[in-house]
N, C-alpha and C positions, 0 to 999 in steps of 0.2 A: 836493323831497321824499323824496329819501332819506335823508338825515340826520332830519326832520322823525318821521317815520314809526320809526325804528332806536331814539331818542331819546325815544318815545313805548312802548315796547314791551319796551323796555330790550336792547336786540340791537344787543353790540356791532360793532362796524366797525373790526374790526382783523387784521384779513388782505389782504394783495394776491396776485390772484391773475388770470390772466389779463387783466392791463394795467388790474384795476379795486381799486377798493377794494373789497373783500366782508365781509359779516357772515351770520352762519346764527342762527335761532331758531325758537321755536315761538310759534303764536297760536294757541289754542283747540286744544291738539293736530296742527292745518297745519304743516309744517314751511315754514318761508320764508327763502327763500336773499335776498339783497341784495348788488347790486353797483352802484358809483357808476363808470364809465366814467374812466379817466384819459387818454385819448387827447384829440385834439382832437374838436368833438362833431361833424364832418362826418364821422369814422373812426369813431366808436362799436362798429362791427358788428364791427371787428376787438377786442374785448372781449368784445359779447353772447354772438355766435356762438359761440367757443369756450368760453365758460361751458355755455350750452345744451349743446352737443353734448358737454361734460367730465362733469357734470352728467345729460347724457342725459335734458331735459327735455322733455316733449312742448311745444308751443309753445303751445297754448292750454292751458300753464299757466305761461305770461310774461306781466307784464306790464311794459310799455315809458311812460318817464314821459317825455315833451318840450313844450317851449314852442309857443304857436299863433297867429302875428300874427292867424286867422280868427277867432280869440275875441277880442270883452273884455279888457280888465284883471282879471285877479283871476277869471273863467269858469274851470270846471272843467267837461270832458266824459269819460265814460266811454267807449269804443269794444271792439267783439270783436273787428275786423276792418278791413281796410281797405290803403289804397293810402298814396304818402309826399307825397299833397299838396304838393310841391314842396321838403318837410324836408332839408335831405343826410343832417341825420343819422339818421333813419327809412331814406330811401337805402338808406345802405349796411349798415342793420339789416337790412333785406328782402335786399340783394345776400347778407348773411353769414350769412342763415335758408335760404339756396337759391332764392330767387325768393321763399319761405311768406310772407305776409301775415297766414297765420290765429292771429294771435296781439294779445292788449290792449291799448289806448292809454289811458292817461289825458293827455289835453292838457289846458294851463295856459294861459288866454289872456294876453298877455301887450299887445297891443293892437295899433295899425297905427302907422304912425311919423307923428307930425305933419306934414301938409302936405308938400313936396316933401323930407324927409329921406330922405335913402340907409337903405333896409334895414338894411346892417352896419351902419353905425354905432348904429342903435337899436338894436340886437341887442347892442351891445356896450358901451353906455353902464348905468350904475348909474339904479336905479330912482327917480323923485322918491319925496318925503313920501307922498304918496295911491296910489301904483302902487304901493307898499312895505308901507303897509296893506292894501290889495285883497289883494298877493301873501300877505302874510300868513296873514287869515284865511282863502284859499283852500287854502296848506298844510297850515289844521287842519283843512278838508273834505276836502281831500285823504286825511290820515292814517285819518279817518271812513271813509272812501268804501273804502280799501282792507281796512282791518278789518274790514267787513264785508263786503266780497266775499272775504275770508279764510274767514267764516264760511258765507256763502250764495250764493256761487255766483255768477258774472260776468252772465249772465242777468239775474235777483229785483238783483241792487246797482246795476247797470246801469240797469235803470227807475226803480229810487228815488230813484238820486243823480241820475242826469237830470232829472229831474223839478224836484227842489228849485233845481237850476242853470239851467233854462230863460228864465227871466224876471229874473235874479238881478244881471243889467246895467241890466236897465230898475229895479227899484227903487233900485239905485245911484243911478244919472243923477237920480231925483225925489229922495232921500234930499238929492241935492249945491244941487238949484236953493231 
């Protein structure tokens, strides 16, 4: 998501800072900081926490992107706050934000493992062709949502975006049959 967003807005990701590949730019006059933590996924708070502290970012101006097995593959949700829902990377972010959960999240659905497949193995495998197509579409939609977020704010962006995403998985299933 970071790469797609940076590419679409011409933001160079050309620095390393706080264990992250980092870039910054402007979108409609709004300063944007982008960071791709280079830690293990379960430890991304080690990067996100120091970055927010260094730039003195209020957490209501932070958006964390993460994969979510509770959403169908390719479905996105923009949320204003919440818990970690068992996601170890998000748990790390909350810990390094000193327990504060008041930051936005863009959840990217990857679906559930098929049958009795181990969730860890599912998370580490490559997407099949259908899932890859859905993720590619979701990345484009996510770029649009984040661009809207920069200009309209979280409440309006989330309301409009989540309404569009609400039945996306049902439409996808209908197209497949």
